[in-house]
N, C-alpha and C positions, 0 to 999 in steps of 0.2 A: 227553313229555307226550302223552296221547292226544288225537287230533283231536276237536274238538267240545266239549271241556271248556274252559270259560272260567274263568280265575282272576281274581278281583277283587283289585286292589292297594289297599293302604291309602293314603288321600290324603296328600300331603306335609305339609299343615298339621297333621294328626293326629300324624304321625311327629315333627315339630319340637316340638309341644306336649309329647309324651311325653318327649323328650330334655331339654327345659327342666325339666320336673317332676323327672326323675331327678337333674339337676345341682343343683337347689334342695334336694332331700332329702339329697344327699351333703354339701352345704355345711352344712346344719343339723346333721348328725351330727358334723361336725368343729368345730362351735361357731361357725361364721361366720354373721353376720346382715347383711341388707342395710343399708347406711349405716355400718357399722363402719369405722374407719380401717384402712388396710393394715397388715399385720403387719410387713413390712420397709419401713422408710422409704426414700424415694428420696434418695440422698446425692449430693453434688456430686463430680465427678471432679476429680483434681488438675489445675489449669490449664484447666478447661473448664466448660461449663454443667452443669446437673443430669444425672445419669446416666440412661441409657435410650437408646432409639433416637431418632435425630434427625439433622439435617444437620450437626451440629457434631462434631468429633473428641472421643473420650473414651478413658479408659484401657482400656476393654473392647474397643476396636477392634483388629483385627489390626495388628501392628507389623512393620516391615521388619526383615530380619536385620541390616542395617547399624546401624539405630538401637538395636536390642537389644544388639548387640556393643559399640557405643559406650558405652551406659549401663553395661554390665558392666565395661568397662575403667576407667571413671571410678569406679565403686563399689569396685572391688578395688585401685585404684592401680597397675594393670599398664600403663597407657598408655606411660610412659617405656621400660619393658622391651620392649614390642612395637615401639615406634619404633626402638629400637636393633637389635632383631631384623631390622627392615627394612633397616637399614644394613648388616648382615652380608650380606644377600642382594644389596645394590646396591653393595658395597664397591668393585668395579672401576670402576663409573661415577662414584663419588665421588672416588677418588684417581687414577684413570687406570690403564690396563693395565700400564704399566711398573712403577709402584709396587706395584700389586696382585700382580704376579708375585713380588715379593721381600718383601712384608709381609702378614701375616694377623692378623685379630682373634683374640685368645685368650679374654678374658673381659670382661664389663661388670658392675660391681657398684657401687651407690650413686654413680652419676655418674662413675665412673672407667673409662675404656676402656683395656684393656691390648693393645698391639700387639707382635707378635714378628716380628723380621726374620730373614733367612737369612744375614746377614753383619754384621760390626761396622761396615763402611762404610755400609751401608744404615741401621743403627741411628743412626749419627751424622747422616746426612742427614735421617732422619725426626724426630730431635730438633729440628733446625733448622726443619722444616716444621710443627711442632705448632701454632703460632698460626694458620697458614693452614688446617690441618685442622680445628681447633676452629671456625673461621668457616664452613667448608663444612658441618660437622655441625650447626651451629646453623641454617643455612638448610634443611638436609634434614629434621632431626627436631624442630627447635624449640629455642628459646633455653633454656638451663639444664638440658637433659637430660643432655648430656655436659659435665661441668665440667672434667675433667682427662684428659689422654692420657698414659699411661706407655709408653715404648718400651723393649723388651727386645731384647738381642742374641741370637745363636744360643745354644742350650743346649749347654754343653760336656760332655765325659764326666765321670762322677763317680768317686770313689775307691772306691766300695763294691763294684765288680764287676771282673772281669778275672782273668787268670792270675797277676798279682802282687799281688792284694789280700791284706791282712793283717787277721785278726780283732782286734777290740778297737780300741784307739786307734792301734796300729801305729807306723809310722815317723814319724808326726807328733807323737808323744809326746816332748816334750823336757823334761818336768818329772818324770822319775823313772821 
């Protein structure tokens, strides 16, 4: 800007009045009139006061990850499965290191927990400890999540493989 040239600025009141006139003209072209009711009614949030900004919590407020995950688990019915998944991770602390060394969880479906042992002696011992185990599981994951514990012994070799396997029914066919 050359020296000696003075630029006269528009007064702030004139700028504000022009902006207000532009906003009014824009509202009129969209069909809005002063005093008309709002197009979107203010609705109440579930469990709270009317929606909008304010001091009270509403459904539009940011939610914590824990509350969102809790709501998701409740809506989908996954809470028991997630609780039992936590049992798998804490199996050693629930049953102790000696039992955990010889027994592992295989499956959990519809309230039935299947445990596989590495010997028949441990399977017999675990069958005797099932009531105690059910009590500890009820304390850990909640009452009624694990209803039954089935104990399986070690898996033995099958007849379907090996150097002496026979196709078909083979040597176990005694009926002709």
